[in-house]
N, C-alpha and C positions, 0 to 999 in steps of 0.2 A: 503494500500499500504507499503511495506517496502521499506523508503524513503533511509535507509541507503545502501542496497543492489543496488537500483536504481544509487545512486551516484556512488557506487565503480564500478558498470556496466560502468558506463560512463566514468568514471575516467582511466579503465583499456584499454578503447576502444580507447581512444585517446592517451594510451600510456603515461600517466603520472603517475609518484611516487606522493606519499602524499606529500614529501618535496616540487616537483614542483609546486604541485596545491597548496601548502600553500605559495610558493612565488607568484604565480601569482593571488592570492585572498587576500593577506594579513590577513591569518587566521593562526592559527599555525598548526602544521601536527598533535600535540596530539588532538587539538578539532576536526580537519577532521577524524581523528581516531575513535574518539569517536562517531560523527557522523554515519560512515559507520559502526560501530557496534551496532547503534540504541542507545547510552549509553545517547544520551542527542539530543535535538531537536533541529535543526535551526531557528531563525526568518525570517519572509518573507523576509525581505532585503538581508540578510545572504544567502538563497537560490537561491534568485536571482542571487547576485554577482557570486555564485558557478555555477549554471546552464549557465551564461554568459560566463563565463570562458570554462565550456568544450561546449559551442557550440550549445546548447538547449536551445530554449526560455519556461519561466517558465510555460506557459499553456502548453505546450507539455512534459514536464518533467514527468506530471500524465498522461500522454495518456499510456496505455497499449499498448505495442505491439505486432502486428496481425501477428504472426508469427507463424507457425507450429515449435514444436520443436521437433527434432529429438530424439529417445531413445536409439533404437539398431543398432550397426554397424557390419559388417564382414569384413572380412580379404579382401575382393575387396574393403574397404573404406580405408582401410588403408594406409599412405605415411610412404616411408623408405628411408632413407638415410645411405648410407654405406661409410666411408672413414677412413683413419688412424686407421683399427683393431676396428673400433668400429661400431655400427649398430643401429639404433634411429628407432623406427617404431612408429609412430602416432596414437594410438588405437582410436582419436574420431577424424573426421575430422575437421579443422576450430577450433581446441581447444583451439586457442588462444582467441574466442569470450566468452570463456566460465571461470567460477570461477576457474574448477580445469583444469589439463592437464596432462593426463597418457601419459604416453611414456614406452615402453619395450627397456631397453638398454641391446646390447650384447657387451660383451669387451671381444677383444681376450688375450690370454696369456700375461702378460707385457705392456698391455694399459690402459692408464686412458679416463675416461669421460673429456668433456670440463670441465674449471675451473667456478663454479659459485661464482659470485660478492655477494656483501652483496645485499640484496634488501627487500623491504616490504610483506613479505609472509612467506610461510610454506612449507616444503617438507616430504614426507613421501616414502618409499623405502621397499622393501619385496626383498629377494634374492631367486629367482627361481632356479638357479644351480651355482655352483662354490664357490669360495671363493674371496672377496674384500675387499678392506680398505678403511672406508671413513674415509676421511682425511681433518682436518681442517689447512688452508694454513697459516703459519706465527705462528701456534701455534706446541708445541709439541703433539696434541691430535691425535690419530689415534684409529680409531673403526675396530675391524678383525670381519668379519661377514662371515657369512657362510649359506649354503642352510637352508632357513627355518627361517633365522632371519630377522628382520627389523629395520627401523632407521626413526625417526623424527625430524626434525630441524627446526626453526625458520629461516630466511633466514639474521640471523644477522651476519655471518661469511663468508669469501671464503672459498669456499670446493669445492671437487672433491673425486672422487669413480677411484680406482684403482685395476685391477686385478692381485692378487697377487699369484693366484693358474695356474696348469698347463692345466687346461680345459677353454673354455668361460665361464665366468660371464654373467647371464642372472638376470637383474632386474627390477621389475615392479616400476617405480618412478613415484610421482604424485606430482605435483606442484601447487601451488594457489599464485598469479596469474601465468599465463603463463609464463616461462623462457626459454623453450627449442626451 
């Protein structure tokens, strides 16, 4: 069993950051991060403490979930949100339960994505159409991206995308954990 993966699933299912879990368990954020990445192993009492905070008795922690995992999705499964010149299409239903959250974002000329606050995670994006800027808010860092360009960043900075072109910008954007 992948203990780190199971801990991360339970933490994200409970909408907790590593910092919040650390505070509630009186463990360090670094230690919990190492647990989730399987770089260290917890003692039984530490694991019991963590699972208690996550609302799962220790004996249930090791039970494999009996659920059928869906693998493929069609356009009929997507959900769409359109407002203020941007369109977000969630490509996987209920993706907030998964490790990765893929979306398709379309930005009309002169519009921006929502601003993403710092969080424990990472993002990957691929520009399918148009020209967009990736802006690290509060810094002077701006990355100019065109069709065929991609980006990868840790969630350490407040950031957003801005369509600087004259045509819609379309971006495949994947985050872990769920942020959209």
